[in-house]
N, C-alpha and C positions, 0 to 999 in steps of 0.2 A: 345093727351095731349099737351097743349100749354104752352111752357116755357116762363117765364117772367124774365126779367133781370133788376136789380136794378140800378138806377142812383142816387148816393147819393151826396148831397151837403148840405150846411147849409141852403139853401133856401127852397128846396122842395124835395119830393121823388116821382119819376115817374117810373112806371113799363111799360115796352114795350116788345113785342115779338121780339126776335133777328133774327129769321129765315125768317121773312117776311119783305117786304118793305112796308111802310105805307105812306098814303097821309092824309093831314088834311081834314077831311070831313065836319067840321063846323067851323064857326068863333069862336074865343075864347069868351065864354059867360061871363057875369058878375060874375057868380059863380066860384067855384074853381074846376070845372070838365072840362076835355078836352076829346074829343072823336076822336079817329083815326079810319079810315075805311080802310079795305083791301078787296080783292076779296073774302075772306072767311068769315070774321066776322068783327064786330065793338066791340071795348072794351073801356069803360069809364076809364079814367086815373084820379085818385083822387090826388089832390094836398093838402097836409095837411095845408099848409100856404096860406091864401087868398092873391091874387095878387091885387095890386093897378093898375087898368086899366086906366092910365092917359096918355096923349100924351107924357109926359116925362117918358120913360120906366125906371123902377127901375132895379137894378141888378138882382133881382129875375126873373122879367119878361123877361129881355134880355136872361137870362140863359135858361128859358123855350122855348123862341122863337128859340134860337140856337138849342135846343134839337129837336124842331119841324122841323126845317130846315134840321137837320142831318138825320131825319127819313123820310123826305118827298122824296119819290122815285116813279118813274113810275112803274106801275104794270108789264110792260113788260121788265123792265131793267134786265140786266144780273146778275147772282148771284155774290155776293160780295166775293172777295178773302179774305183769312184769314188775310193777312197783311193789306188790305184796311179796314177791319172791325176793327182791332185793332187801326189803325190810327184814324178812326172815333170816337172810344171810347175815345181816348186820347184827341181829340178835344172838347169833351163834358165838361161842367162845373163840378166842384166837384172833389173829390178824388175817385179813382176807386180801389176796392179791388180785388186782384187776389190770392186766396188761392192756395197753392202749392199741386199738385197732384203727384202721383207716378206710377199709372197704369191706365188702361182704366176704371175700376170700380170707382176709386176715382175721376177721371175726370168727369164721368157721374153724380156722386153725386154732384160735384161742380155745374155742369150745372143745375141739377134738383133743387138745392137750390136757383137758380135765379141770380147767378153771371154772369157778362158779359164776363169775361175772366179768365184764370187761367195760372199758371206757373208751369213747372216741377221742382222738387227739386232733384238735384244730390245726396244730402244726403239721401233722402227718397228712391230714385230709387236704390241706392247702397245697402241700407238696405233691401228693399223688394225683389230685384232681386237676389242679391248675399249673403245677410246676412252678409255684410262686411262694415267696416267704409268708410266714404267718404274721402279717402286719395289718390286718383288717381288710385285706383285699377280697377275701371270700365272703359271700353274702349269706344272709339268713336262708334264702331259698335253696342255695346250693348245699348248705349244711343239713337242712331238713331232708332234701332229696337223698343225699348220701346216707344219712342216718336211717331213713326208711329202708334202703337196700340192705343195710347192716342188720337191723332188727328183724327183718323178714328172713334172713339167712340163718339165724340161730335161735335156740330156745332158752339160752341163758339171759338174764337181765343185762341191759346195756345202759350205761350212764352217758348222756350226750353232752358234749362240750358246747355250751350256749354262749361262749364268749362274754361280752358285756350286755347281752340282751338286745343288741343291735339298735340302741336308741334310748329313749326315756322310759318312764315307768309303763306307759301304754304299749310301747314296743316290747317291753319285757313280758307283759301279759300275753301278747300275741305269740311271742317266741315260746313261752311255756305251753300254751295251748297247742301250738303246732308240733312241739316235741311230744306231747302226749298223744296226739293223733298219729305221729310217726312210729309209735310203739316203744318209746324210751321208758325205762324204769326210773331214771333219774335225770336231772339236768344240773350242770355246773354253771354258775353265774358268777362273774367277777365284777370288781368295782373300778375298772380302768375307764379312761376317757376314750373318745373316738377320734381318730382311728387308734385301735389298741396296739399294743406291742406284745411280742412273744415273751413268755416267762424266762427269767434268767438272762435277759438281754438288756441293753442300755436304753434309756429314754422312756422308761415306763412312768406314766402319770396316772393318778387316781382322781375320781370325782370327790366331792365333799362328803363328809360323814353323813349328812342328812340325805343326800341323794343316794348314797350307797345303801343306807338302811331302807329307803323308800323302794328301791329296786327289789329287795328281798320281800318286803310287804306286798308289793304288786305280784310277785311270783306266787306267794301264798294265796292271795285273792284269786288269781287265775286257776290255781289248783282247786280251790273250793268251788268256783263257778263251773268247772268242768266235771265236778263229781269224781275227780281222780285222787289218787294217793301217791302221785309221783314224788320221788325223793328229791329234795332241794339241797344241793351242795353249794354252800356259800363260800366263795374264794375272795381273799383280799390280796392285792399286790402292794399294799402300803408298807410292808417291811422294807422293800427295796426303794420304794418311792419316797417314804417318809421316815419311819422308824419302827422298831420292834414294839414299843409301847402303843403306837398308833394301831399297829396290826392287831395287837391283843384287844384293844378297846373295840375295834370294829368287829372282831370275832364274837365278843360277848354280845354286842348289839345285834348281830345277825342271829345269834341263838335266841335272843329275846323276841326277835321279829318272826320266828317260826322256822328257821333253817333246820334241816335234819342232820346235816353233816357240815363240819367246819374245815377249812383248808387255808393255811397261810403259805403262800408260795415264796420260795427262795430264802428259807431260813438258813442261817450260815453255820450253825453249830448244833451239837447234840444238846447243849444246855438250853439253847433257844427252843429246840423241839420239845424238851421237857416242860419249859415254861408254857408253851402253847397247849400241851396236853393237860396241864394243870388247871386250865380255866373251863368253866361250863362243863364240868365232868360228866353229866349224863349224856351230852351230845357227842357222838362219835367224831373222831378226827381222821383226816386223810393226809397221807404223806405222798410226796412226789419225788421218786428216785430218778432224777434226770441223769441219764447215762452219758458218759463221754466227757464229763468236765463241767457239771453244773455247780452252783453255789452251795447246795445242800449236801451234807455228808451222806454217803451211800451206806446204809445199814441193812443187814439181813432181816428177814421177817421176824425172827425171835427177838432180835434187838429192838425192832420197832414196837413189838408187843410190850417189851419191858418199858419203853419210853411212854407208852400209853396210846398208841395208834390202833385203829380198828380197820382201816382200809389203806392200801398202798397201790399206787399205779406206776407203771414203767412206760413213759410216753414215747421214747424213741427207739426201743429195742427192735420192733418189727420193721419200721420204715428204714432204720439204719442198716440192719443186716441185709435188707432187700436191696438197698442202693449198692452196697459193697458187692453183693453176689452178682448183681447185674453188670457192674463195672468189670468184674473179673471175667464173667462169661463173654462179654463183648470184646475184651482184650484178646481172649483166646480165639474167638471167631475171626477177628481181624488177622490173627496169625495163622489162620487155616486150621484151627482145632475146634472141636466141640467140647462142651463141659464133660469132664470124666464122670463115669457112672456114679461114683460116690458123692459127687457134688450136687446132684439133683435127683429127684424121685424118678423111678422108672415110669414108663407110660402107663403100666397097669396101676401103679400107685397113684399117679395123677388122676386116673379115671375113678379110683376109689375115693380119693379126697373130694373130687368135684361132684360125686354122686351119680356117675354113669350107671353103676351096677344097681343102685336103688331105682333109678329111672327105668332100667330094663325090666326089673321085677314088677314095678307098678304098671308098666306098659302091658305086660302079659295079663294083668288083672282086668284091664279095660279093653283088650283087643277083641274085635269082632270080625269073624271071617266074612268077607263080602261074597255072597253067592251070585255068580254070574247069571244074568237073565238068559233063559232059554231062547233059541232062535224062533220058536213058535210064538213066544210071548212078544218078542221084538217085532216079528212080522205082524202080529195082531195089533200092536200099538200103532205101527205105521199105517196099516190098512184102515184102522179105526179113524186115524187122523185124516187120511185121504177121503174116506166116506163122509166125514163131517164137513170137510172143506167142500166136497162136491155138493152136499146138501145145501150148504151156504150159497154156493154158486147158483143152484137151481132156484133158491128163494130170492136171488138178487132182483129178478124182474118184478117180484111182488113187493120188494122193499123200496121205500121212497129214497133211501140213501145207502151207499155202499158201506160195509163195515171197515174198521181199521184193523189191519193185520200187522202185528208187531213181532219181530224176531229179536229177542233179547240176547245181548252178548253172551256167548257160550261160556259155560263153566268148565274148566279143565280140571280134572281130578285125577289123583294118583291111585291106581288100582293095585296096591300092594297088600298082601295079607299080613297078619301079625308076625308070621314067620319069615317075612322077607320075600316070599314067592310072588310072582307076577301073575295076575289073572289073564284071561283070554282077551280082556279089553284094555291091554296095556299100550304104551307108546302113543302113536299119533291117533289111534282109534279111541283113546280114552277121552271122549268129548261128548257133550250133550248140547243140544240146541233146544231153547225154550221158545215156543211159539205162543203168542198171546193175541187173541182176536177180540176186539171191543167194538160193539156196534156204534153207529152214530148217535144212538139214543143214550150212550154212556154205559150200557149194561155189558158185562163181560160174556162173550159167546164161547170162548175156548181158551184154555190155559194148559198146555201140555209140554212135557219135556221128552225129546226124542234122542236116544243114543245114536251117535253117528255110525257106530259099528253095526247098526241094524242091517240084516241081510238085504232088505229092500234098498236102503239108502246106499249100502256099500256097492251093490250091483249097479246103481245108477251113477256112482261117482268114481272117477279115476284120478287119483292123486299122482302128480308128477312133480316131485319137489313141493313147491308151494303153489303151483299153478293148477287150477281146476279146469278140466277139459269139458266136463259135462255135468249137469245137475239132475237131480231126481225129479219126479213128477211135479212136486210142489215148488221146486227150484229155489231153495233158500240157503244153499251152501255158499258163503261169500269168499272173496279173496282176502288174503291177510292184510292187516293194517289199512283197511279201506272200509268206509261206510258208504252205502249206496241205497238206492230205492229202485224197485222195478214192480211190474204189475203181476197180479195173480192170474191163474188160469193160463199160464204160458210156460213154454220151455225156453230157458235162457241159456244161450251158448256163451261161455266165457273163455276167451283166449288171452292169457296173460292179464293185462290191465283193462282190456276192452270187453264190453258186453252189449247185447242187443235186446230190445224189448219188442214183443210181438202182439200184445193185446192190452185191453183196458181192464180196469177194476180197482180194487182197493190197493193203496200203497203199502209196500212191505219194506221195513228198514232192517238192515242186517249189519253186523259188525263182528270181527273176530280178532283175537290177539295172537301174534306170532309167538 
């Protein structure tokens, strides 16, 4: 399955695969189609708006050419790091949508929908992982763990919600380094006090200007020390906590400290949004379209581009519709109904979304047919063991001390072929016993594994449920869930839980799992 990622601007819409690097395979024709070639395939990219191919390049043409240049890569180039991929996206024309995810599945759905990047929502992760409000209750460790599951599930860059850095400047450095190791392309850091409050809610307080700027400097230092290029998104909550002027001052200071993207939360009007986008113009701005009744006006992507934004996130869409869908499904189940077919994916669709089909295809690549051992080989193995044990016994009189015989817990293995068929050693016979003999001098004398399905062993053992009625010559088949010792060179009769020992020699330890 080839994923496509949408580049949205007022001029054109272009779909490009994210996971491959592409070269321009043809010159731009007079038509509105572009073709990119890769080592795997070629895909025609349709531009809905016709371009005026004149020597004086129009803004639309310049945007497309920048897009072409951004995707023009050598076929043998090294894979792009998440941070580099995010920076490339931010350099492309237009505004870029980054829906907020909260777990690996929601991130996969974002990628499958064709988005170029996504952002983790602390609100949603706290809700999904803890079932608790986003009031500083979730910890750094929980956020890093959840983030690592998300970044490993997708190939698009992910911006991680780093809250307030979970402490002072030293904590901020640790947080940034942890997010880098977790695979994040970017990290969002805010200037709230601890415990923090959720955006657009009451009771938000911010740290001093000095401490807020120090946090961003610490994040930049952590990035340098890690040799990373992680994108630092600096957020201020001072618009709601203090004033718009304070928020603008802090945003300028964050840009001077090295922040890559600026974000003022809870702006209350389009005019405030324009004032924000008018400061530190080279630094991209991020908008937060809080669904369901936040303080910031909801604008569509083209309107946000007009205002001056480069990145926009939707923090509650996925968690919100998930909650409502589960509520409706549970109400139906309580009434004796199951969700109607149109309200949920089919089982086949679910398997495709979760990667079952890809797993089956890959499983075939690495499957190896297990060739059953011939009865002659099995008999030979058991006979060889018996001869070696007999030779050991004959040398016992010449040895100053008896050897240690150790029967290691058997390994139970599944004898299924790649096509699902069962071999001749299936079921209860799919067992091996490992016998290890070590002399008193510490040197290993014997280390061998014996399949229980051996003809010799099978003829000497009679299974009746889990009771063993008789043992083979060497006598090391144990009863289940029991560890015991008995002597070598003897035939041990086992009836249920009892056993008898008949001669002396080295101790043998045996155990089996039911």
